[in-house]
ChimeraX commands (.cxc) that place a marker at each C-alpha (Angstrom):
marker #1 position -0.02,-0.04,0.01 radius 0.5
marker #1 position 1.19,3.52,-0.83 radius 0.5
marker #1 position 0.51,4.67,2.77 radius 0.5
marker #1 position 2.28,1.99,4.52 radius 0.5
marker #1 position 5.02,3.13,6.76 radius 0.5
marker #1 position 8.61,2.31,5.99 radius 0.5
marker #1 position 10.57,-0.25,8.26 radius 0.5
marker #1 position 11.84,1.23,11.40 radius 0.5
marker #1 position 15.28,0.68,10.51 radius 0.5
marker #1 position 14.93,3.21,7.62 radius 0.5
marker #1 position 13.95,5.89,10.04 radius 0.5
marker #1 position 16.94,8.17,10.84 radius 0.5
marker #1 position 15.36,8.98,14.19 radius 0.5
marker #1 position 15.52,5.35,15.21 radius 0.5
marker #1 position 19.15,5.29,14.58 radius 0.5
marker #1 position 19.69,8.55,16.48 radius 0.5
marker #1 position 18.01,7.09,19.45 radius 0.5
marker #1 position 19.96,3.84,19.08 radius 0.5
marker #1 position 23.09,5.49,18.83 radius 0.5
marker #1 position 22.52,7.44,22.08 radius 0.5
marker #1 position 21.56,4.36,23.86 radius 0.5
marker #1 position 24.67,2.54,22.75 radius 0.5
marker #1 position 26.71,5.50,23.86 radius 0.5
marker #1 position 25.11,5.42,27.31 radius 0.5
marker #1 position 25.57,1.55,27.66 radius 0.5
marker #1 position 29.29,1.99,26.56 radius 0.5
marker #1 position 29.78,4.70,29.07 radius 0.5
marker #1 position 28.21,2.48,31.85 radius 0.5
marker #1 position 30.38,-0.49,30.84 radius 0.5
marker #1 position 33.59,1.55,30.88 radius 0.5
marker #1 position 32.89,3.07,34.33 radius 0.5
marker #1 position 31.92,-0.48,35.69 radius 0.5
marker #1 position 35.22,-1.81,34.30 radius 0.5
marker #1 position 37.25,1.00,35.76 radius 0.5
marker #1 position 35.30,0.51,39.20 radius 0.5
marker #1 position 36.16,-3.22,39.19 radius 0.5
marker #1 position 39.78,-2.53,38.34 radius 0.5
marker #1 position 39.97,0.04,41.23 radius 0.5
marker #1 position 38.41,-2.24,43.71 radius 0.5
marker #1 position 40.75,-5.26,42.74 radius 0.5
marker #1 position 43.87,-2.83,42.89 radius 0.5
marker #1 position 42.77,-1.59,46.29 radius 0.5
marker #1 position 42.21,-5.20,47.65 radius 0.5
marker #1 position 45.73,-6.00,46.38 radius 0.5
marker #1 position 47.17,-3.26,48.32 radius 0.5
marker #1 position 45.17,-4.16,51.52 radius 0.5
marker #1 position 43.07,-0.87,51.38 radius 0.5
marker #1 position 39.40,-0.89,51.98 radius 0.5
marker #1 position 37.37,1.66,50.02 radius 0.5
marker #1 position 34.93,3.73,52.05 radius 0.5
marker #1 position 34.13,7.13,53.53 radius 0.5
marker #1 position 33.97,6.22,57.04 radius 0.5
marker #1 position 37.15,8.36,57.64 radius 0.5
marker #1 position 35.06,11.47,57.33 radius 0.5
marker #1 position 33.73,10.93,60.79 radius 0.5
marker #1 position 37.21,10.71,62.37 radius 0.5
marker #1 position 38.92,13.58,64.12 radius 0.5
marker #1 position 40.75,15.94,61.67 radius 0.5
marker #1 position 43.59,16.93,64.04 radius 0.5
marker #1 position 44.86,19.84,62.05 radius 0.5
marker #1 position 43.99,23.51,62.33 radius 0.5
marker #1 position 42.63,25.70,59.46 radius 0.5
marker #1 position 43.93,29.24,59.51 radius 0.5
marker #1 position 41.01,30.83,58.04 radius 0.5
marker #1 position 37.43,29.89,58.78 radius 0.5
marker #1 position 33.88,31.53,58.49 radius 0.5
marker #1 position 32.47,28.86,60.92 radius 0.5
marker #1 position 33.35,27.49,64.19 radius 0.5
marker #1 position 36.05,24.84,63.65 radius 0.5
marker #1 position 38.63,23.08,65.99 radius 0.5
marker #1 position 41.20,20.49,65.27 radius 0.5
marker #1 position 39.21,17.95,67.34 radius 0.5
marker #1 position 36.31,18.29,64.84 radius 0.5
marker #1 position 35.81,15.72,62.08 radius 0.5
marker #1 position 37.29,15.67,58.54 radius 0.5
marker #1 position 33.83,16.34,57.02 radius 0.5
marker #1 position 33.57,19.62,58.86 radius 0.5
marker #1 position 37.16,20.45,57.98 radius 0.5
marker #1 position 36.11,19.89,54.18 radius 0.5
marker #1 position 33.02,21.96,54.74 radius 0.5
marker #1 position 35.10,24.84,55.95 radius 0.5
marker #1 position 37.30,24.50,53.03 radius 0.5
marker #1 position 34.20,24.44,50.64 radius 0.5
marker #1 position 32.85,27.60,52.18 radius 0.5
marker #1 position 36.28,29.34,51.72 radius 0.5
marker #1 position 36.18,28.20,47.93 radius 0.5
marker #1 position 32.64,29.57,47.69 radius 0.5
marker #1 position 33.62,32.87,49.09 radius 0.5
marker #1 position 36.50,33.26,46.70 radius 0.5
marker #1 position 34.39,32.11,43.67 radius 0.5
marker #1 position 31.35,34.33,44.37 radius 0.5
marker #1 position 33.48,37.40,45.06 radius 0.5
marker #1 position 35.63,36.73,42.31 radius 0.5
marker #1 position 32.86,36.38,39.77 radius 0.5
marker #1 position 31.38,39.72,40.80 radius 0.5
marker #1 position 34.66,41.66,40.91 radius 0.5
marker #1 position 36.08,40.17,37.61 radius 0.5
marker #1 position 32.76,41.08,35.86 radius 0.5
marker #1 position 33.24,44.63,36.88 radius 0.5
marker #1 position 36.88,44.67,35.95 radius 0.5
marker #1 position 36.23,42.98,32.53 radius 0.5
marker #1 position 33.31,45.09,31.49 radius 0.5
marker #1 position 35.14,48.12,32.47 radius 0.5
marker #1 position 38.38,47.20,30.70 radius 0.5
marker #1 position 36.50,45.87,27.63 radius 0.5
marker #1 position 34.41,49.19,27.13 radius 0.5
marker #1 position 37.81,51.10,27.76 radius 0.5
marker #1 position 39.38,49.21,24.74 radius 0.5
marker #1 position 36.81,50.94,22.42 radius 0.5
marker #1 position 37.11,54.41,24.21 radius 0.5
marker #1 position 37.84,57.55,22.06 radius 0.5
marker #1 position 40.43,58.59,24.60 radius 0.5
marker #1 position 43.84,57.37,23.39 radius 0.5
marker #1 position 45.30,57.06,26.99 radius 0.5
marker #1 position 42.43,55.13,28.25 radius 0.5
marker #1 position 42.35,52.76,25.36 radius 0.5
marker #1 position 46.16,52.06,25.58 radius 0.5
marker #1 position 46.12,51.53,29.32 radius 0.5
marker #1 position 43.35,48.95,28.76 radius 0.5
marker #1 position 45.27,47.40,26.03 radius 0.5
marker #1 position 48.39,46.97,28.31 radius 0.5
marker #1 position 46.51,45.60,31.19 radius 0.5
marker #1 position 44.90,42.89,28.90 radius 0.5
marker #1 position 48.03,41.88,27.27 radius 0.5
marker #1 position 50.04,41.69,30.46 radius 0.5
marker #1 position 47.41,39.75,32.54 radius 0.5
marker #1 position 46.27,37.60,29.77 radius 0.5
marker #1 position 49.74,36.43,28.83 radius 0.5
marker #1 position 51.31,35.54,32.01 radius 0.5
marker #1 position 50.57,32.34,34.03 radius 0.5
marker #1 position 48.10,32.76,36.81 radius 0.5
marker #1 position 50.19,30.94,39.21 radius 0.5
marker #1 position 53.11,33.34,38.50 radius 0.5
marker #1 position 50.69,36.26,39.12 radius 0.5
marker #1 position 49.44,34.92,42.59 radius 0.5
marker #1 position 53.08,34.48,43.65 radius 0.5
marker #1 position 53.86,38.09,42.56 radius 0.5
marker #1 position 50.75,39.61,44.42 radius 0.5
marker #1 position 51.77,37.57,47.55 radius 0.5
marker #1 position 55.49,38.05,47.79 radius 0.5
marker #1 position 55.96,41.23,45.90 radius 0.5
marker #1 position 52.92,43.02,47.04 radius 0.5
marker #1 position 51.33,41.93,50.29 radius 0.5
marker #1 position 54.62,40.79,51.96 radius 0.5
marker #1 position 56.15,44.15,50.82 radius 0.5
marker #1 position 53.50,46.17,52.78 radius 0.5
marker #1 position 54.32,47.75,56.14 radius 0.5
marker #1 position 53.36,45.97,59.32 radius 0.5
marker #1 position 49.99,46.21,60.92 radius 0.5
marker #1 position 50.97,49.03,63.11 radius 0.5
marker #1 position 52.15,51.13,60.11 radius 0.5
marker #1 position 49.25,50.29,57.75 radius 0.5
marker #1 position 48.75,52.37,54.80 radius 0.5
marker #1 position 45.34,54.33,54.49 radius 0.5
marker #1 position 43.82,54.78,51.12 radius 0.5
marker #1 position 41.07,57.47,51.11 radius 0.5
marker #1 position 40.53,56.78,54.85 radius 0.5
marker #1 position 38.34,53.82,53.82 radius 0.5
marker #1 position 40.90,51.06,52.93 radius 0.5
marker #1 position 44.06,50.00,54.91 radius 0.5
marker #1 position 46.88,48.03,53.59 radius 0.5
marker #1 position 49.35,45.99,55.69 radius 0.5
marker #1 position 51.08,42.68,55.92 radius 0.5
marker #1 position 47.91,41.42,57.59 radius 0.5
marker #1 position 45.99,41.99,54.32 radius 0.5
marker #1 position 43.24,44.47,53.39 radius 0.5
marker #1 position 41.18,46.28,55.89 radius 0.5
marker #1 position 37.91,47.58,54.36 radius 0.5
marker #1 position 34.78,48.83,56.19 radius 0.5
marker #1 position 36.06,47.32,59.29 radius 0.5
marker #1 position 36.45,43.77,57.66 radius 0.5
marker #1 position 39.88,42.36,57.44 radius 0.5
marker #1 position 40.77,40.27,54.46 radius 0.5
marker #1 position 43.90,37.98,55.07 radius 0.5
marker #1 position 46.77,38.42,52.65 radius 0.5
marker #1 position 46.13,34.81,51.26 radius 0.5
marker #1 position 42.58,35.51,50.54 radius 0.5
marker #1 position 43.27,38.92,49.10 radius 0.5
marker #1 position 46.09,37.53,46.90 radius 0.5
marker #1 position 43.83,34.85,45.62 radius 0.5
marker #1 position 40.99,37.18,45.07 radius 0.5
marker #1 position 42.89,39.81,43.30 radius 0.5
marker #1 position 44.86,37.31,41.25 radius 0.5
marker #1 position 41.74,35.66,39.86 radius 0.5
marker #1 position 39.92,38.85,39.29 radius 0.5
marker #1 position 42.61,40.73,37.24 radius 0.5
marker #1 position 43.67,37.46,35.34 radius 0.5
marker #1 position 40.09,36.37,34.41 radius 0.5
marker #1 position 39.06,40.08,33.90 radius 0.5
marker #1 position 41.57,40.30,31.09 radius 0.5
marker #1 position 39.87,37.60,29.11 radius 0.5
marker #1 position 36.46,39.02,29.90 radius 0.5
marker #1 position 37.57,42.32,28.49 radius 0.5
marker #1 position 38.29,40.85,25.18 radius 0.5
marker #1 position 35.02,38.98,25.30 radius 0.5
marker #1 position 33.19,42.20,25.94 radius 0.5
marker #1 position 35.13,44.15,23.33 radius 0.5
marker #1 position 34.19,41.38,20.70 radius 0.5
marker #1 position 30.45,41.45,21.80 radius 0.5
marker #1 position 30.13,45.26,21.45 radius 0.5
marker #1 position 31.89,45.29,18.00 radius 0.5
marker #1 position 29.43,42.52,16.88 radius 0.5
marker #1 position 26.65,44.93,17.11 radius 0.5
marker #1 position 25.64,46.44,13.79 radius 0.5
marker #1 position 27.15,49.86,13.07 radius 0.5
marker #1 position 23.67,51.12,12.24 radius 0.5
marker #1 position 22.60,50.68,15.96 radius 0.5
marker #1 position 25.22,53.13,16.87 radius 0.5
marker #1 position 24.22,55.61,14.12 radius 0.5
marker #1 position 20.47,55.28,15.02 radius 0.5
marker #1 position 21.18,55.86,18.68 radius 0.5
marker #1 position 23.28,59.04,17.95 radius 0.5
marker #1 position 20.72,60.22,15.53 radius 0.5
marker #1 position 18.05,60.24,18.20 radius 0.5
marker #1 position 20.39,62.52,20.36 radius 0.5
marker #1 position 21.49,59.78,22.90 radius 0.5
marker #1 position 24.65,60.36,24.73 radius 0.5
marker #1 position 27.41,57.81,24.30 radius 0.5
marker #1 position 27.03,56.47,27.75 radius 0.5
marker #1 position 23.20,56.08,27.46 radius 0.5
marker #1 position 23.68,54.59,23.93 radius 0.5
marker #1 position 26.10,52.03,25.26 radius 0.5
marker #1 position 23.88,51.28,28.25 radius 0.5
marker #1 position 20.35,50.96,26.66 radius 0.5
marker #1 position 21.07,50.08,23.10 radius 0.5
marker #1 position 24.57,48.57,22.41 radius 0.5
marker #1 position 25.38,46.57,25.42 radius 0.5
marker #1 position 21.80,44.75,25.82 radius 0.5
marker #1 position 22.35,43.43,22.12 radius 0.5
marker #1 position 25.97,42.55,22.83 radius 0.5
marker #1 position 25.02,40.34,25.83 radius 0.5
marker #1 position 23.80,37.74,23.34 radius 0.5
marker #1 position 27.43,37.29,22.08 radius 0.5
marker #1 position 29.03,37.91,25.51 radius 0.5
marker #1 position 27.26,35.47,27.81 radius 0.5
marker #1 position 28.17,31.98,26.21 radius 0.5
marker #1 position 32.11,32.59,26.43 radius 0.5
marker #1 position 31.51,34.53,29.62 radius 0.5
marker #1 position 30.16,31.44,31.27 radius 0.5
marker #1 position 33.55,29.61,30.27 radius 0.5
marker #1 position 35.49,32.23,32.06 radius 0.5
marker #1 position 33.36,32.01,35.27 radius 0.5
marker #1 position 34.03,28.22,35.13 radius 0.5
marker #1 position 37.77,28.76,34.81 radius 0.5
marker #1 position 37.74,31.15,37.83 radius 0.5
marker #1 position 35.82,28.59,40.03 radius 0.5
marker #1 position 38.46,25.80,39.01 radius 0.5
marker #1 position 41.46,28.02,39.11 radius 0.5
marker #1 position 40.83,28.86,42.71 radius 0.5
marker #1 position 42.34,25.59,43.53 radius 0.5
marker #1 position 45.70,27.30,43.00 radius 0.5
marker #1 position 45.06,28.64,46.50 radius 0.5
marker #1 position 47.28,25.85,47.74 radius 0.5
marker #1 position 50.22,27.74,46.27 radius 0.5
marker #1 position 49.87,30.56,48.66 radius 0.5
marker #1 position 48.50,28.77,51.67 radius 0.5
marker #1 position 44.87,29.74,51.45 radius 0.5
marker #1 position 42.74,26.96,52.98 radius 0.5
marker #1 position 40.29,26.30,50.13 radius 0.5
marker #1 position 38.64,22.89,49.59 radius 0.5
marker #1 position 41.56,21.56,47.64 radius 0.5
marker #1 position 44.05,22.69,50.44 radius 0.5
marker #1 position 41.90,20.90,53.12 radius 0.5
marker #1 position 41.38,17.93,50.85 radius 0.5
marker #1 position 45.19,17.60,50.35 radius 0.5
marker #1 position 45.85,17.55,54.05 radius 0.5
marker #1 position 43.05,15.05,54.51 radius 0.5
marker #1 position 44.48,12.76,52.09 radius 0.5
marker #1 position 48.05,13.02,53.43 radius 0.5
marker #1 position 46.76,12.06,56.86 radius 0.5
marker #1 position 44.33,9.28,56.05 radius 0.5
marker #1 position 45.90,7.87,52.79 radius 0.5
marker #1 position 42.30,7.91,51.18 radius 0.5
marker #1 position 43.48,9.02,47.86 radius 0.5
marker #1 position 40.67,7.72,45.80 radius 0.5
marker #1 position 37.92,8.85,48.06 radius 0.5
marker #1 position 39.26,12.36,48.56 radius 0.5
marker #1 position 39.84,12.75,44.77 radius 0.5
marker #1 position 36.18,11.58,44.24 radius 0.5
marker #1 position 34.89,14.06,46.64 radius 0.5
marker #1 position 36.92,16.94,45.06 radius 0.5
marker #1 position 35.67,15.87,41.52 radius 0.5
marker #1 position 32.04,15.89,42.77 radius 0.5
marker #1 position 32.57,19.28,44.47 radius 0.5
marker #1 position 34.01,21.05,41.38 radius 0.5
marker #1 position 31.60,19.36,38.94 radius 0.5
marker #1 position 28.67,20.47,41.15 radius 0.5
marker #1 position 29.87,24.09,41.43 radius 0.5
marker #1 position 30.50,24.06,37.68 radius 0.5
marker #1 position 27.14,22.66,36.80 radius 0.5
marker #1 position 25.38,25.32,39.14 radius 0.5
marker #1 position 27.35,28.19,37.39 radius 0.5
marker #1 position 26.52,26.74,33.90 radius 0.5
marker #1 position 22.69,26.40,34.89 radius 0.5
marker #1 position 22.46,30.03,36.08 radius 0.5
marker #1 position 24.32,31.47,33.16 radius 0.5
marker #1 position 22.14,29.38,30.72 radius 0.5
marker #1 position 19.06,30.80,32.35 radius 0.5
marker #1 position 20.55,34.29,31.78 radius 0.5
marker #1 position 21.38,33.58,28.36 radius 0.5
marker #1 position 17.84,32.67,27.60 radius 0.5
marker #1 position 16.63,35.98,29.05 radius 0.5
marker #1 position 18.69,38.07,26.62 radius 0.5
marker #1 position 18.05,35.96,23.34 radius 0.5
marker #1 position 15.60,37.37,20.80 radius 0.5
marker #1 position 12.15,36.12,21.26 radius 0.5
marker #1 position 10.81,35.03,17.82 radius 0.5
marker #1 position 7.09,35.15,17.24 radius 0.5
marker link #1:1,2 radius 0.2
marker link #1:2,3 radius 0.2
marker link #1:3,4 radius 0.2
marker link #1:4,5 radius 0.2
marker link #1:5,6 radius 0.2
marker link #1:6,7 radius 0.2
marker link #1:7,8 radius 0.2
marker link #1:8,9 radius 0.2
marker link #1:9,10 radius 0.2
marker link #1:10,11 radius 0.2
marker link #1:11,12 radius 0.2
marker link #1:12,13 radius 0.2
marker link #1:13,14 radius 0.2
marker link #1:14,15 radius 0.2
marker link #1:15,16 radius 0.2
marker link #1:16,17 radius 0.2
marker link #1:17,18 radius 0.2
marker link #1:18,19 radius 0.2
marker link #1:19,20 radius 0.2
marker link #1:20,21 radius 0.2
marker link #1:21,22 radius 0.2
marker link #1:22,23 radius 0.2
marker link #1:23,24 radius 0.2
marker link #1:24,25 radius 0.2
marker link #1:25,26 radius 0.2
marker link #1:26,27 radius 0.2
marker link #1:27,28 radius 0.2
marker link #1:28,29 radius 0.2
marker link #1:29,30 radius 0.2
marker link #1:30,31 radius 0.2
marker link #1:31,32 radius 0.2
marker link #1:32,33 radius 0.2
marker link #1:33,34 radius 0.2
marker link #1:34,35 radius 0.2
marker link #1:35,36 radius 0.2
marker link #1:36,37 radius 0.2
marker link #1:37,38 radius 0.2
marker link #1:38,39 radius 0.2
marker link #1:39,40 radius 0.2
marker link #1:40,41 radius 0.2
marker link #1:41,42 radius 0.2
marker link #1:42,43 radius 0.2
marker link #1:43,44 radius 0.2
marker link #1:44,45 radius 0.2
marker link #1:45,46 radius 0.2
marker link #1:46,47 radius 0.2
marker link #1:47,48 radius 0.2
marker link #1:48,49 radius 0.2
marker link #1:49,50 radius 0.2
marker link #1:50,51 radius 0.2
marker link #1:51,52 radius 0.2
marker link #1:52,53 radius 0.2
marker link #1:53,54 radius 0.2
marker link #1:54,55 radius 0.2
marker link #1:55,56 radius 0.2
marker link #1:56,57 radius 0.2
marker link #1:57,58 radius 0.2
marker link #1:58,59 radius 0.2
marker link #1:59,60 radius 0.2
marker link #1:60,61 radius 0.2
marker link #1:61,62 radius 0.2
marker link #1:62,63 radius 0.2
marker link #1:63,64 radius 0.2
marker link #1:64,65 radius 0.2
marker link #1:65,66 radius 0.2
marker link #1:66,67 radius 0.2
marker link #1:67,68 radius 0.2
marker link #1:68,69 radius 0.2
marker link #1:69,70 radius 0.2
marker link #1:70,71 radius 0.2
marker link #1:71,72 radius 0.2
marker link #1:72,73 radius 0.2
marker link #1:73,74 radius 0.2
marker link #1:74,75 radius 0.2
marker link #1:75,76 radius 0.2
marker link #1:76,77 radius 0.2
marker link #1:77,78 radius 0.2
marker link #1:78,79 radius 0.2
marker link #1:79,80 radius 0.2
marker link #1:80,81 radius 0.2
marker link #1:81,82 radius 0.2
marker link #1:82,83 radius 0.2
marker link #1:83,84 radius 0.2
marker link #1:84,85 radius 0.2
marker link #1:85,86 radius 0.2
marker link #1:86,87 radius 0.2
marker link #1:87,88 radius 0.2
marker link #1:88,89 radius 0.2
marker link #1:89,90 radius 0.2
marker link #1:90,91 radius 0.2
marker link #1:91,92 radius 0.2
marker link #1:92,93 radius 0.2
marker link #1:93,94 radius 0.2
marker link #1:94,95 radius 0.2
marker link #1:95,96 radius 0.2
marker link #1:96,97 radius 0.2
marker link #1:97,98 radius 0.2
marker link #1:98,99 radius 0.2
marker link #1:99,100 radius 0.2
marker link #1:100,101 radius 0.2
marker link #1:101,102 radius 0.2
marker link #1:102,103 radius 0.2
marker link #1:103,104 radius 0.2
marker link #1:104,105 radius 0.2
marker link #1:105,106 radius 0.2
marker link #1:106,107 radius 0.2
marker link #1:107,108 radius 0.2
marker link #1:108,109 radius 0.2
marker link #1:109,110 radius 0.2
marker link #1:110,111 radius 0.2
marker link #1:111,112 radius 0.2
marker link #1:112,113 radius 0.2
marker link #1:113,114 radius 0.2
marker link #1:114,115 radius 0.2
marker link #1:115,116 radius 0.2
marker link #1:116,117 radius 0.2
marker link #1:117,118 radius 0.2
marker link #1:118,119 radius 0.2
marker link #1:119,120 radius 0.2
marker link #1:120,121 radius 0.2
marker link #1:121,122 radius 0.2
marker link #1:122,123 radius 0.2
marker link #1:123,124 radius 0.2
marker link #1:124,125 radius 0.2
marker link #1:125,126 radius 0.2
marker link #1:126,127 radius 0.2
marker link #1:127,128 radius 0.2
marker link #1:128,129 radius 0.2
marker link #1:129,130 radius 0.2
marker link #1:130,131 radius 0.2
marker link #1:131,132 radius 0.2
marker link #1:132,133 radius 0.2
marker link #1:133,134 radius 0.2
marker link #1:134,135 radius 0.2
marker link #1:135,136 radius 0.2
marker link #1:136,137 radius 0.2
marker link #1:137,138 radius 0.2
marker link #1:138,139 radius 0.2
marker link #1:139,140 radius 0.2
marker link #1:140,141 radius 0.2
marker link #1:141,142 radius 0.2
marker link #1:142,143 radius 0.2
marker link #1:143,144 radius 0.2
marker link #1:144,145 radius 0.2
marker link #1:145,146 radius 0.2
marker link #1:146,147 radius 0.2
marker link #1:147,148 radius 0.2
marker link #1:148,149 radius 0.2
marker link #1:149,150 radius 0.2
marker link #1:150,151 radius 0.2
marker link #1:151,152 radius 0.2
marker link #1:152,153 radius 0.2
marker link #1:153,154 radius 0.2
marker link #1:154,155 radius 0.2
marker link #1:155,156 radius 0.2
marker link #1:156,157 radius 0.2
marker link #1:157,158 radius 0.2
marker link #1:158,159 radius 0.2
marker link #1:159,160 radius 0.2
marker link #1:160,161 radius 0.2
marker link #1:161,162 radius 0.2
marker link #1:162,163 radius 0.2
marker link #1:163,164 radius 0.2
marker link #1:164,165 radius 0.2
marker link #1:165,166 radius 0.2
marker link #1:166,167 radius 0.2
marker link #1:167,168 radius 0.2
marker link #1:168,169 radius 0.2
marker link #1:169,170 radius 0.2
marker link #1:170,171 radius 0.2
marker link #1:171,172 radius 0.2
marker link #1:172,173 radius 0.2
marker link #1:173,174 radius 0.2
marker link #1:174,175 radius 0.2
marker link #1:175,176 radius 0.2
marker link #1:176,177 radius 0.2
marker link #1:177,178 radius 0.2
marker link #1:178,179 radius 0.2
marker link #1:179,180 radius 0.2
marker link #1:180,181 radius 0.2
marker link #1:181,182 radius 0.2
marker link #1:182,183 radius 0.2
marker link #1:183,184 radius 0.2
marker link #1:184,185 radius 0.2
marker link #1:185,186 radius 0.2
marker link #1:186,187 radius 0.2
marker link #1:187,188 radius 0.2
marker link #1:188,189 radius 0.2
marker link #1:189,190 radius 0.2
marker link #1:190,191 radius 0.2
marker link #1:191,192 radius 0.2
marker link #1:192,193 radius 0.2
marker link #1:193,194 radius 0.2
marker link #1:194,195 radius 0.2
marker link #1:195,196 radius 0.2
marker link #1:196,197 radius 0.2
marker link #1:197,198 radius 0.2
marker link #1:198,199 radius 0.2
marker link #1:199,200 radius 0.2
marker link #1:200,201 radius 0.2
marker link #1:201,202 radius 0.2
marker link #1:202,203 radius 0.2
marker link #1:203,204 radius 0.2
marker link #1:204,205 radius 0.2
marker link #1:205,206 radius 0.2
marker link #1:206,207 radius 0.2
marker link #1:207,208 radius 0.2
marker link #1:208,209 radius 0.2
marker link #1:209,210 radius 0.2
marker link #1:210,211 radius 0.2
marker link #1:211,212 radius 0.2
marker link #1:212,213 radius 0.2
marker link #1:213,214 radius 0.2
marker link #1:214,215 radius 0.2
marker link #1:215,216 radius 0.2
marker link #1:216,217 radius 0.2
marker link #1:217,218 radius 0.2
marker link #1:218,219 radius 0.2
marker link #1:219,220 radius 0.2
marker link #1:220,221 radius 0.2
marker link #1:221,222 radius 0.2
marker link #1:222,223 radius 0.2
marker link #1:223,224 radius 0.2
marker link #1:224,225 radius 0.2
marker link #1:225,226 radius 0.2
marker link #1:226,227 radius 0.2
marker link #1:227,228 radius 0.2
marker link #1:228,229 radius 0.2
marker link #1:229,230 radius 0.2
marker link #1:230,231 radius 0.2
marker link #1:231,232 radius 0.2
marker link #1:232,233 radius 0.2
marker link #1:233,234 radius 0.2
marker link #1:234,235 radius 0.2
marker link #1:235,236 radius 0.2
marker link #1:236,237 radius 0.2
marker link #1:237,238 radius 0.2
marker link #1:238,239 radius 0.2
marker link #1:239,240 radius 0.2
marker link #1:240,241 radius 0.2
marker link #1:241,242 radius 0.2
marker link #1:242,243 radius 0.2
marker link #1:243,244 radius 0.2
marker link #1:244,245 radius 0.2
marker link #1:245,246 radius 0.2
marker link #1:246,247 radius 0.2
marker link #1:247,248 radius 0.2
marker link #1:248,249 radius 0.2
marker link #1:249,250 radius 0.2
marker link #1:250,251 radius 0.2
marker link #1:251,252 radius 0.2
marker link #1:252,253 radius 0.2
marker link #1:253,254 radius 0.2
marker link #1:254,255 radius 0.2
marker link #1:255,256 radius 0.2
marker link #1:256,257 radius 0.2
marker link #1:257,258 radius 0.2
marker link #1:258,259 radius 0.2
marker link #1:259,260 radius 0.2
marker link #1:260,261 radius 0.2
marker link #1:261,262 radius 0.2
marker link #1:262,263 radius 0.2
marker link #1:263,264 radius 0.2
marker link #1:264,265 radius 0.2
marker link #1:265,266 radius 0.2
marker link #1:266,267 radius 0.2
marker link #1:267,268 radius 0.2
marker link #1:268,269 radius 0.2
marker link #1:269,270 radius 0.2
marker link #1:270,271 radius 0.2
marker link #1:271,272 radius 0.2
marker link #1:272,273 radius 0.2
marker link #1:273,274 radius 0.2
marker link #1:274,275 radius 0.2
marker link #1:275,276 radius 0.2
marker link #1:276,277 radius 0.2
marker link #1:277,278 radius 0.2
marker link #1:278,279 radius 0.2
marker link #1:279,280 radius 0.2
marker link #1:280,281 radius 0.2
marker link #1:281,282 radius 0.2
marker link #1:282,283 radius 0.2
marker link #1:283,284 radius 0.2
marker link #1:284,285 radius 0.2
marker link #1:285,286 radius 0.2
marker link #1:286,287 radius 0.2
marker link #1:287,288 radius 0.2
marker link #1:288,289 radius 0.2
marker link #1:289,290 radius 0.2
marker link #1:290,291 radius 0.2
marker link #1:291,292 radius 0.2
marker link #1:292,293 radius 0.2
marker link #1:293,294 radius 0.2
marker link #1:294,295 radius 0.2
marker link #1:295,296 radius 0.2
marker link #1:296,297 radius 0.2
marker link #1:297,298 radius 0.2
marker link #1:298,299 radius 0.2
marker link #1:299,300 radius 0.2
marker link #1:300,301 radius 0.2
marker link #1:301,302 radius 0.2
marker link #1:302,303 radius 0.2
marker link #1:303,304 radius 0.2
marker link #1:304,305 radius 0.2
marker link #1:305,306 radius 0.2
marker link #1:306,307 radius 0.2
marker link #1:307,308 radius 0.2
view
């Protein structure tokens, strides 16, 4: 009959679904093989896999905590302290690096020659030097070089700088935290500046001309016409930079800031539970990255053109 359906194996949708199912099955098989191999190797070494060690006494101090913690507390609380420290850096870093990146990106297109060149120098220096090197520079060349606490330097009467870190509005930020935050902010901000510049330049020139013909000032034109349109181009690569910032925070171990990676390393050294600790770290960073991706994807949907 002319209206009879073709065999299912001739339907490309069937093969798409079949290929996806095969990929999932293959991934599960690989995970199962790796899990059995891991279990066999641990048994040969006489090591028992498990997370019971999390309830044991940590027996090490953490120099910077936002919640009550003592060396007599458990490893799970120590890891929780490290996670909070990591989240503090990630959240503040994303906020500050967005401000720095947008400011530098807009400055790259400024009509003022000096502003444009200063922004260019900033981007090229911070984008083309390793982040670890920048962190060491901030820590040893900047914060260690500040005067002692009793001779702290005042900036506008609001910010005080010393070897104890940065004191702002009565809150004291340790030199380790300040180093990590500033390093991540300026390093990631250099990449965001180029993303912002490219996004703004992607807006049609006619939009600029239309806004100017209506008598809009350049600042208002950028704020209400150009930048909202540029966000459709800016947000996808901006998400990648936020993810990089969250993961690059693990370099805190180089300057002694007790983030989740720092605490996990100490936990591993004391317990010998390498596999379990690495799994916890992987799940932690994966979860953090997925949350950032989800929030940025939701933001990306709001700035897309709604087709009727």
